[in-house]
Residue, then its C-alpha position, 0 to 999 in steps of 0.5 A: m859411445t861414450a869414451n871411457v878412461p881406462e882404470a889403472g892396470a887395465p888393458t888397453a883397449v884396442p880398435v875393433a873391426p867394423d861391424g859385420e866383418w869376418l875375423r879369424v881366430h889366432p893362428a897358434s889355435p890349432f896347435v894348442r887344440g891339438w897338442v894331443a895329436l902331435a903328442a901321439i905322433g911323437f909317442f907313436f914314433g919314439r916309443d921304441f927309442f925310449e924303452r930302449l934307452l930306458q933299458g940300456r940297449p943300443l938305440f937302433e936295431e942292426n937292420f934299422a938302417g933299411r927301414a929308416p927312410w920309410l919311417v921317416a918318410g912316413g912320420g913326415i907324410v903324417l906330420v905333414v898332413t897333420v899340420l896341414g889339417f891344422i892350418l886348413t881348420w884355422y883358415f876356415t874358422k871365422y867369427q862375426v858379431a853382427e845384426g844382434y848375433v855372434r856367429v862362428n864358421s868352422g870345418f873345411l870338409f863338413r862346414q859348420q856355423r853356429q850362432a846365438r843372439l845376443d840378448r839370449v846369451q846367458a854367460i860369457d867365460i874366459v877360459q885358459p888352459l894351461l897351454a893356452r896361458i903359456f901362449g898368452l891365449a883364451e877361449l870364449k864361451f858364450e852360454v845359451a839355454d840348450a841343456g848345457e851345449s855351448a852355442v858358441k866356442l872362440a879357441y883361441l884368441r889373444m887374451d886382451d882380444a877376448r876380453q875385448l870381444r867379451a866388452t863388446i858383445l856385453a855392450r851389444a847385449a845391452g843395447v849400446v851402439p857404437d858412435p857413428a862417428r868412430p865406428q872402430e872404437a872399442a867398448p871399454e871394458a866394465p870395471e869390477y868391484p871385489v866382493l870376496s875371495v877364498p882363502p887357499s888354507r880355507l879351501i884345503g881345509s874344507l876338502l879335508l873335512s868333506e864328506q869323501s874323506f870322512f868316508v875314506v877315514a871310516g873305511g880305512i878304520a873298518s878295514v884295520v878292525l877287519s884286518v885284525v879280526t880276520e888276520n887278513r891283510g887283504f882288506f888294505f887293498y880295498l882302500i887303493p882305489a878309495v884313495l886314488g880317487l880321493a886324491a883325484s877328487y882333491w886335485g879337481s877341486f883345489n885346481k878348480g877352487y884356487n885363487f876363487t874371487a867374486a866381483i861385481s860389475p854392470d855386467g854381472i857377477r865375475l867369478h874367477y878361479g883355477l890354479l893350471d886352468t884359468q876361468a873368468q866367468t860372467l854371470p848375470p844374476g837375472r839368469v840364476q833360476a835357483l840357488k842352494v846353500a848347503q853345509s855339511p856337519l863337519w863344516r859347521i865346526f868352522g861355520w863354513y858353507r857352500i853355494q851352487v846355482n842352477v844357470a840356464g844353458y849350463g845343464a846337469v853336473g856332468s861327470n869331468g866336473e867342469t859344469a861343477s865348477r861352473t855352477t858354484l857361486l862359492p866353493v866355501g866361505k862364512l856367513p858373511d860371504v854367503m849374505s853377500m852372494l845372496a845380495l848380489v843374486l837377489p838384490d830385492p830380497g821381498t822382505t823388510e828383515p832379510g837377515k832374519v829370514f836368511a839366518a833362520g834358513l841356514t841354521g834355524l828351527d821350527s818357525d824361526g824367520g816366519f818358517v812354516t815346518t813340517p807338522h807336528r802330527v807327521r813327526f814320526l815320518a821324519p823325527l830328526g828333521w820335521r823341525r828343520n824342514g820348512f819353508a817361508t815366502t817373501d815378495t820375490a822368492l820361495l826359501i826352502r830349508s832342510g836337513r837337520w845334520w846336512r843343512e840345505l837352504v834353497v831360494v828360488p825367485h818367483q820369476r824363475t819357477q817354470s812349473m810346480a808339482l805335488h807329490q803324495g803317497p798313501l801315508a802322506r794322503r792320510f796325514r794331509v802333507a805333500d811334497l812340492v817340487l819346483h821345476t827350473t832348468a837342469g843343475p845341481v839345485s833340485p827345490r823339493l819341499t818335503q812334508a808340507g802340511l796341506d792345511e798350514a801351507g796351502a794358503s802360503l804356497m798358493p797366494s792370491p795373484p800379485a799386481p801386475g808389474s809387482p815383482a812377483s808378478g808373472k810378467p816377463v822382465n829383462n832376465g839378461w843383461q842388467r844394464w837397462r834396469p840401472l836403478r835396480w843394478l847400480s847398487l849391487s855392490k852394496p844392495r840396500w839390504l846389506g846396510q843391516f849387516r856391518w860385517l858385510s862390506l866389500s872394504k870397510p865396514v858399511p855404516n849403519r843406515k836404518a834412519r833411511n826409510v826407503a819403501k821402494p827396492g833398488r832406491l838409494g841413500v843420497g848424499i848432497i855436498g853443496a846445497g846451493k841453488v843446483g844442489a838443494v833442487l836435485g836433492a829434492a827431485l831425487r827425493s821425489a822419485e823415491h830415494a832417500v837423502v840422508g844428509v846435506s852440507a850447507v855453509s851459509e845462511a842461505s843455503r841453510e835455509r834452502a835446505e831446510t825449504l827444499l829438504p825438510g827434516v834432512p839433516i845438515l852434516e859435515i861433508q865427510e860424514i855425507v860421503e860415509r853414509s851415502e850410496l850416492v854422493l852428488l858434488a853441487v859446488p862451483d868448478d874451482a873447488l870440485a878438484a880439491l874437494v875430490d882430492g881431499l876426500a880421497k886423501l881421507g879415504a872417504w870414498q867407498p868401492g861401489q859408491i856412486v859420485a856424481h858431479t854437476s859441473g858442465r866443464f868437468g867430465v868424469g876425468v876430474l874424478r879419477p880419485v873417486r875411481a881409484a877407490g872403486a867408486i863409480p864416477l859420473a858427470l851430470h850437468p843440468a843445462m839449466t839456469f836455478t832459481g833455487m826455488s821449488l819451481d825449478l822442480t817443474r822447470l826440470l821436465d823440460c831441462t836437458f842434462g849432459v851426461t858423461a861416464d863410462a859406457a858401462m855405466l852410462p844407463i846409471a846416469q841416464a836412468l838418474v836423469v830420467e828419474m828427476g823428470a829430465e832427458p839425458v844426453a850423452i857427451a863423450e869425454g873428449d867433448r866435454t869442453l867444446y860442450h861447456t864452450a858451445l853452451a856458454h857462448g850461446s847463453n852469453h849471446m842469448v843474454t845480450l840478444v834479450a836485453q838489446a831486445s828488451q831496450l828496443l821494445r821499451d823505446v816503442g813504449v812497451d812496459a813489460p817487455e820481458r813478458m812479450l818476449g816470452l810469449c813471442c819466443g815461447p815458453r822454452s825460451r824462458t826456461r831452456s837453460l843457461p850453462a852457468n849453474r848459479r850454485 
């Protein structure tokens, strides 16, 4: 496993136990879980003392001295039994991560073992109740597709241990195996890049303008009117339960939604929220079955929306509100926030005009954005909403909008639709309309298209079968942790279609990239810094993989000519402009110029969060890119072990080339995928081994040059006219094309 260079402020990775070893939770766990029992014991034995203290009576009765020994003995026995039960509960609670499973054994009278397959884990949450936060502990939850019941709960671990265990399980779920030479090396926690946060003032405003507030105020006005009319003040008493319920609802929503932040990482969408009880939730976009964007009439004043999702394993919304908070992707946000979250959940919108389509789904009427609405002939069945109710289909999802006053937009990816049903009553049959119900997993989203015209919508709702392997095909795809689909996943912090919205950046405006004509989803805008022999060839290789080269830097006449030959039509730009335009920046500069270039661009604030920055030096790993990491970008080291000529024949030679790649463990699949797309073979090199790797290649290269020169001279001495040709045929084609570390730039 490639070593990780920790981010500033990140928790230090602790060594993990060997694979398969059974471990115990924190010794304080049963006391944190059972504090209610301890409080009940204290209340039972101390209630009389407390009441007497409040009433000003003597704390002890006259005959208390005779009963005191029995009370003390009884209380001591109950306390000892309770503590002993806590200790036994802790002793018999163990967990293990091995053989593709996470297992938990618990119970000393009634034994129980629960396990979850790592590749079936839907989401992983870190939960910290208030008492656990005081002790620095956390609970780890693993959700699977089991109708809302958690397959595994680990309560409680030290916070650092919980985060480390989550990182280890996510790495195992992605297929990353530990280095056999360092089996106890901890899997580094994947970095995350902030997307949005909800200010407390906006959260409070959304609660005050909620539907509950409206009905309570309306009820209060009605009570005042009735009291005045009937001269009976008893109507005010009906408001007491409503006000108490509203206050409890306000507190629950504020406590759960406070400090809400969303971030993106290679593991998935990370949500952090909570005032007293905090929760860190990791949600892979591939597990989202359906999504709903809702806007109430009062929220329309400020342009606020809420996003909720159905996630396999979360189940329906429970009465305790816990599931409601976990299925809320955005408690309250403006349109740019909505678009950002839509982009994370649906990185490939399946349309060339996503902004227009989604905006029409949120606020449009009639046929805006290509929506098909309820036919005019049945407008009397929905006089207010018939122009709003409708649907639109893209290559990857079905969009259903509804509600003239309470607006809703439901998005269901085609791959997540389990089944469909048509509902049609007598009037619907008469006017040839029907309701289409899409069946997904349980949750707050119930996709239902109302009053769709059979004549108008039939062809759109029942399209011809898609081509095998297309995004809309029914073939199963990797719905889990998206690490092994990195080229669809690596640019999720700034998905391609977000480039159309200048206001949807993570920390600064995203430059307008309309000039990029990217036909394939998941392709990147690539900037080449250094059009030497290496940079120009690798740029051409990435371009042949359908990535868009948006700019190249070239100073000398030779490099300009090389760029025009290998990268025709690509503009030659200044370095800072290339960085601003690019999602992937390739630094193909000499080793001695690399560090100064990276630092200089960092001082200019050029690096962008979520941007991928790769260099081609064999001497350095990702340590030289520390300023890149500090800016929130993703550092990679991609060293092609090959001598370049700077001509098009190098593209063929890349097929026989090996790249030494170094990256954080969470980002290693991205580096590997880029190398594979260029037609080469990636080999992971640990950060600490980079110097030895470069030394080995340089040593072998120098000796190979010497041996070939000596052999050529010996052949010339015996009369061979073309010794290079003879040596090439004798040693095989790989010896001619296999590389040397000194990539002549």
